[in-house]
N, C-alpha and C positions, 0 to 999 in steps of 0.2 A: 482422379477425382470424378465422381459421378455428377452429372449435370442434368437438369430437366429442360428439354427443348422449349417447353412452354414459358419458362422463366426468362428465356432469351428473346422471346417475341415481344413486340410492343403491345400494350394493353388493348389497343383497338383491334389488333389482329387476333390476339389470344381470346378475346371475348366476342369476336365477330362470327358471322356465319361461314365465311370462306374457309376457315380452318378445317371444318368438317369435310368440305370438298377436297381439300389438299390431302387429307388422310384417307380418301376413298379410292380404292382400286377399281378398275373397270369391271372386275368380276362381280362386284357388289351390285352392278346395275345403276341406272340413273346417272346423275352428274358425278363425274369422276375427276381424277387429278391429272389426266393426260395433258390437257391444254395448259394447265398451270405448271406442269413439269417442263413443258416446252419453253415457257417463258422464263422459269427459274433457271434453266440450263444456260440461257443467254446471259442473265444477270450474274450468275455464279462465275462464269468465265471471265466477264469484265471485271468484277470485283477482285477476284484472285489475281488476274493479270496486273491490275493497277497496284495491288498490295505488293506483289513481287517487284514491280518496276520501282516502287518507292524504297523498298527494303534493300534491294540489291542494285545500287546505282551503277556499278561497274560490270555487272553480269552481261555477257553477250546474249543476243536474241535466242540462240539455240539452247542455252542453259535455262533461260526463262521459260521457253516452250516446254522443255522436259519437266521442269519443276511444276508448272501449271498442270500439265497432263497427269502427273503423279498425285496432285492434290485433289483434282476434280474427277478422277476416274471412279468407276462403279464401286470398287472395293473400298476406297477411301470414304466415299459417301455412306456406304452401308455401315462402316465402322462408326462413323459419326452418329448415325441413327441409333445404333446399339448403345453407344456411350451416353446418349442423351435421353434414353427411355422411350424412343419413338416406336420401338418394335411391338410393344403391346397395345398400341393405340390405333392401329390400322383397321379400317373397315373393309373386310374382304368378303367375297362370296363364300358360301359354305364349302364348296368343293376346293377352292383355293386355300382356305384355312386348313382343311383336313390334310391337304398335301404339304403343309408347312410353309405356305406362302409368306407368312409373317416373318420368316427367317431368311427368305431369299434375298440375295444381294440386290438384284435388279429392282425388286419391289421397294425395298428400303431406300435405295438410292433415288428412285423416282419420287418417293415421298419427301425426301429432304429437298430436292429441287422444287417440288410443288409448294412446299412451305416458303421457300425463298420467293417463288413466283407470286403467291398470294400476298406476301408481305409487300412486295413491290406494287401490286395492284391496289391494295387497300391503304397502304401507309406511305408509299413513295420510294424513290430510289435511295434516299439517305437512310431510311429505316431498313430497307433490304440490305444495304451495305453493312449497317451496324449488326444486323442479325447474322449475316454471313461471316463477318469477322469475329463475332462472338463464338460462333461454331468452330472456327478455325484457329482461334488464338494460340492454342498449344502447338499446333502443327506449324504455324507461321513463325513461332519463336524457336522452333527446333527443326529447321529445314535440313534435309539430307544434302549431300554434295550432288551437284548436277552430274558429275562423272559417274557416280554410283547408280544413276537412273538410266544410263545408256543400256539398251538391250544387249544381250550377250553377243549377238551377231555383229553389231556395230563395234563393240569393244574388241572382239577377236580380230576383225578386219583392221582396226586401227593399230593393234599390237603388231600384227604381221607387217603392215606398211611401215611401222617404225623400225622394223628389223630388215627392211628391204626384201622381205620374203614374198613368195607367190601368194596370191589371194586364195582363200579356202574354197573348196568345191563341195557342194552339198548333193547328196544322192539319196533318193527314197529307196529303201531296201524292202520294205514290206508295209502293206496296208491290210489290216484284218478287222473283223467285226461288222455288224450291220450298219446301215447308213446313219442311224441315229446315235451310234456308239462306236465310231471308227477309232482305231488305234494305229498311229503311224510310227514307223521306225525309220530314222534317217541317219546316215553317216556323213560326217564332215571330214574331208581329206585335206591335209596340209602338205602340198607337194614338196615344198622346200625342206620341211622337217622329216618327211617320209613316213608319216603315221597319220592315223585318224582316230576319231571317237564317234560313239553312237549316242543317240538320244531318242526318247519316245514321247509322244504326246497325242492329244485328242484331235489335233490338226497338223497339217504339214508344217505350218509356221511354228507351232509350239514344239514339235519334235526337232526342228532345226535349231530353235533357241536352246533346247536341252543339250543337243550335241555340241553347240558352240560353248555352252557353259562348261561342259566336260572337257573340251579342248583347252579352255582358258585355265582350268585347274591343273591340267597336265603340263601346260606351258610353265605355270608357276612352279610346279614340282621340279621340272627339268632345270629351271633357272636357279633353284635353291640348292641343287646338287653340287 
């Protein structure tokens, strides 16, 4: 269901001057949303942490941490921006707009946090909380399992430990491309199982995660045989 972010804001913020600053990227010059984004980031983290604490009274700290990280990461915030019509309202410099800045996850995510920040500044913490929870209502009502949010390397290590197997060993096989566009190829070796898998990514970490994901899939296939 499509929602308009303006309809979720309190009237004092929606009709105030601060909203223009919250939607202004630094490329446009003048007063921009960077300071408001800094403030909104702090408010967002607190509101979501509190919501998870109340909603999941029996969840351990590690699960709460993973869920919060998934809800407030750049991709999630950018998706919220698109879902609520924020994408077409940003004030960008000409060069940034020509390069597609209004669609860039980082810019969209910062704008959402800036809106939370300006709501806090102009209407107070309770209003900022209400705005944040209105943005997140669907996500908070349909939370993923904390287990599914563990990164592949963690899940692989836990599976191997559960089988009393040796821990995986990661090896960088190849790095190609210029500095601004590197491509890493990494192998993960499973000593007890006697085999390994490869993964690729734009950083060593991403390549290791891809290799671990491939190893998890193979472990599952072996288990099902």
